[in-house]
C-alpha positions as CSV (number, residue, x, y, z in Angstrom):
1,M,-6.5,39.3,69.9
2,N,-9.3,41.8,70.3
3,Q,-9.7,45.1,72.0
4,E,-11.7,43.7,74.9
5,N,-8.9,41.1,75.8
6,H,-6.3,43.9,75.7
7,L,-8.4,46.1,78.0
8,Q,-8.9,43.2,80.4
9,N,-5.2,42.7,80.6
10,R,-4.4,46.3,81.2
11,V,-4.9,48.5,84.3
12,I,-6.0,51.9,83.1
13,I,-3.6,54.5,84.6
14,D,-4.7,58.1,84.7
15,K,-1.2,59.3,83.7
16,E,0.1,60.5,80.4
17,V,2.9,58.7,78.5
18,T,6.1,60.7,78.5
19,W,7.2,61.2,74.9
20,D,8.8,63.7,72.5
21,K,5.8,65.7,71.3
22,T,7.8,67.1,68.4
23,Q,7.8,63.7,66.8
24,V,5.2,62.3,64.4
25,I,3.6,58.9,65.0
26,M,3.1,57.0,61.7
27,S,1.3,53.9,60.8
28,K,-0.1,52.1,57.7
29,T,-3.2,49.9,57.8
30,N,-5.1,48.0,55.2
31,A,-8.6,49.0,54.2
32,F,-10.0,47.3,57.3
33,G,-7.8,49.0,59.8
34,I,-5.3,46.2,60.3
35,I,-1.8,47.4,61.1
36,E,0.8,46.7,58.4
37,Y,3.5,49.2,59.5
38,A,4.3,51.3,62.6
39,N,7.3,53.7,62.8
40,E,9.7,53.8,65.8
41,V,7.9,56.7,67.3
42,F,4.6,54.7,67.4
43,V,6.4,51.7,69.0
44,D,8.1,53.9,71.6
45,V,4.9,55.9,72.5
46,C,2.4,53.0,72.6
47,G,4.8,50.6,74.3
48,Y,4.1,47.6,72.0
49,E,6.8,46.0,70.0
50,D,6.6,45.9,66.3
51,Y,5.7,42.2,66.3
52,E,2.8,42.8,68.7
53,L,1.3,45.5,66.5
54,M,1.6,43.8,63.1
55,G,-1.6,42.2,62.0
56,Q,-3.6,43.7,64.8
57,P,-6.6,46.1,64.4
58,H,-5.6,49.7,65.1
59,N,-8.1,49.8,67.9
60,I,-5.6,47.8,70.0
61,I,-4.7,51.3,71.3
62,R,-8.3,52.6,71.7
63,H,-8.8,54.2,75.1
64,P,-12.1,53.5,76.9
65,D,-12.5,57.3,77.4
66,M,-13.0,57.7,73.6
67,P,-16.6,58.1,72.4
68,K,-17.5,55.5,69.8
69,V,-19.2,58.1,67.7
70,I,-15.9,59.8,66.9
71,F,-14.6,56.6,65.3
72,K,-17.9,56.1,63.5
73,V,-17.6,59.5,61.9
74,L,-13.9,59.0,61.2
75,W,-14.5,55.7,59.4
76,E,-17.5,57.0,57.4
77,N,-15.2,59.8,56.0
78,L,-12.2,57.5,55.3
79,K,-14.3,54.9,53.5
80,Q,-15.6,57.7,51.3
81,G,-12.0,58.7,50.5
82,K,-12.1,61.8,52.6
83,N,-9.3,62.7,54.9
84,F,-10.4,63.2,58.5
85,H,-8.7,65.1,61.3
86,A,-9.7,63.8,64.8
87,I,-8.4,64.4,68.3
88,V,-8.0,61.0,69.9
89,K,-7.0,59.7,73.3
90,N,-5.0,56.5,72.9
91,L,-4.2,53.7,75.4
92,A,-0.6,52.6,75.7
93,K,0.4,49.0,76.7
94,S,1.3,50.3,80.1
95,G,-2.2,51.6,80.7
96,R,-1.2,55.2,80.4
97,Y,-2.7,57.5,77.8
98,Y,-1.6,59.9,75.1
99,W,-3.5,62.4,73.0
100,V,-2.9,62.9,69.3
101,I,-4.4,64.6,66.3
102,T,-4.8,62.6,63.1
103,D,-4.0,63.2,59.4
104,F,-4.5,60.5,56.7
105,E,-3.4,59.7,53.2
106,I,-5.6,57.2,51.3
107,A,-4.0,54.8,48.8
108,R,-6.1,53.2,46.0
109,D,-5.4,50.4,43.5
110,E,-5.8,50.6,39.7
111,N,-9.6,50.1,40.1
112,D,-9.8,53.1,42.5
113,V,-10.5,50.8,45.4
114,I,-9.1,51.9,48.8
115,V,-6.3,49.5,49.8
116,N,-4.4,51.4,52.5
117,Y,-4.5,54.2,55.0
118,F,-1.4,56.1,56.0
119,A,-1.9,57.8,59.3
120,R,0.2,60.6,60.8
121,R,-0.4,61.7,64.4
122,Q,1.1,64.4,66.5
123,S,0.5,65.8,70.0
124,V,-2.3,68.2,70.9
125,P,-2.0,71.3,73.1
126,Q,-3.1,70.5,76.6
127,E,-5.2,73.6,76.8
128,V,-7.3,72.5,73.8
129,I,-7.9,69.0,75.4
130,A,-8.7,70.3,78.9
131,M,-10.9,73.2,77.9
132,H,-12.8,71.8,74.9
133,I,-12.2,68.2,74.0
134,E,-12.5,66.4,77.3
135,P,-15.8,68.1,78.3
136,L,-17.3,67.2,74.9
137,Y,-16.1,63.6,74.9
138,K,-17.2,63.1,78.5
139,K,-20.7,64.2,77.5
140,L,-20.7,62.0,74.4
141,L,-19.6,59.0,76.5
142,Q,-22.4,59.7,79.0
143,I,-25.0,59.8,76.2
144,E,-23.6,56.5,74.7
145,A,-23.8,54.8,78.1
146,A,-27.4,55.9,78.6
147,S,-28.9,55.9,75.1
148,G,-26.4,54.5,72.6
149,V,-24.2,55.8,69.8
150,E,-27.2,57.0,67.7
151,F,-28.0,59.6,70.3
152,S,-24.4,60.6,71.0
153,E,-24.2,61.3,67.2
154,K,-27.4,63.4,67.3
155,Y,-25.9,65.4,70.2
156,L,-22.6,65.8,68.3
157,I,-24.5,67.0,65.2
158,G,-26.4,69.5,67.3
159,F,-23.3,70.7,69.1
160,L,-21.5,71.3,65.7
161,E,-24.6,73.0,64.2
162,E,-24.6,75.4,67.1
163,K,-21.0,76.2,66.4
164,K,-21.7,76.4,62.6
165,R,-18.8,74.1,62.0
166,S,-18.1,70.6,60.9
167,Y,-16.1,68.5,63.3
168,V,-12.9,69.1,61.3
169,E,-13.5,72.8,61.1
170,Y,-14.2,72.9,64.9
171,I,-10.9,71.1,65.6
172,K,-8.9,73.4,63.2
173,E,-10.4,76.5,64.9
174,L,-9.5,75.2,68.4
175,I,-5.9,74.6,67.3
176,F,-5.6,77.8,65.5
177,E,-7.0,79.9,68.3
178,N,-4.6,78.2,70.7
179,E,-1.7,78.9,68.4
180,K,-2.7,82.6,68.3
181,A,-3.0,82.8,72.0
182,Q,0.4,81.2,72.5
183,S,2.0,83.5,69.9
184,K,0.6,86.5,71.7
185,F,1.9,85.2,75.0
186,A,5.3,84.8,73.6
187,N,5.3,88.3,72.1
188,Y,5.4,86.7,68.7
189,N,5.2,89.2,65.8
190,A,2.7,87.4,63.6
191,E,2.9,90.1,60.9
192,E,6.4,89.0,59.9
193,D,5.1,85.6,58.8
194,G,2.5,87.2,56.5
195,E,-1.0,86.0,55.7
196,E,0.2,83.0,53.6
197,E,1.3,81.1,56.6
198,E,-2.0,81.8,58.4
199,H,-4.0,80.5,55.5
200,R,-1.8,77.4,55.1
201,G,-3.3,76.4,58.5
202,F,-2.3,74.2,61.3
203,F,-2.4,70.9,59.5
204,G,-0.2,72.1,56.7
205,R,2.5,73.3,59.2
206,L,2.1,70.4,61.5
207,F,2.4,67.7,58.8
208,G,4.6,69.5,56.3
209,R,2.0,70.2,53.6
């Protein structure tokens, strides 16, 4: 059951899945990205039953709006044992979409070989998606369609070089700046939390680290 067959069987609907965005989507895959566990939140949001997910490649939920280069960079980092935060648009069984940000834990065996990836995903602020991520991903998709993944990767590298950020640093900055803007809008007194909370960063707060 490959991704192409699933896409053929689904009508893409330009509507977001309705879900509790305070919840964390969790999954476990083997070293090749085959799903071995999905928590109830994952099942509820993606619309597949547990038995439909087990043994399937995680790209069963890959949305056609996602540039291939993002997954290329993600997997290159994970295979090197490096955590990688990515903002991803996923495709539910219904054909609707949902945006998440990723966080991984990597499990190794006694020979230091990677055997499992534990993934945690949570919602992304709509402002970050609309203002920054969707325009970038649309550009990458256009380049992939015209010239292939090699050149979308070159564009992404140039884009990030201009920002003087890695992809992960760029994502962190977008989220953090959005948080600051929301805090100001809500008349939040940031000084009360102190600098320690600020340095802990978005991912520490989001995923309880």
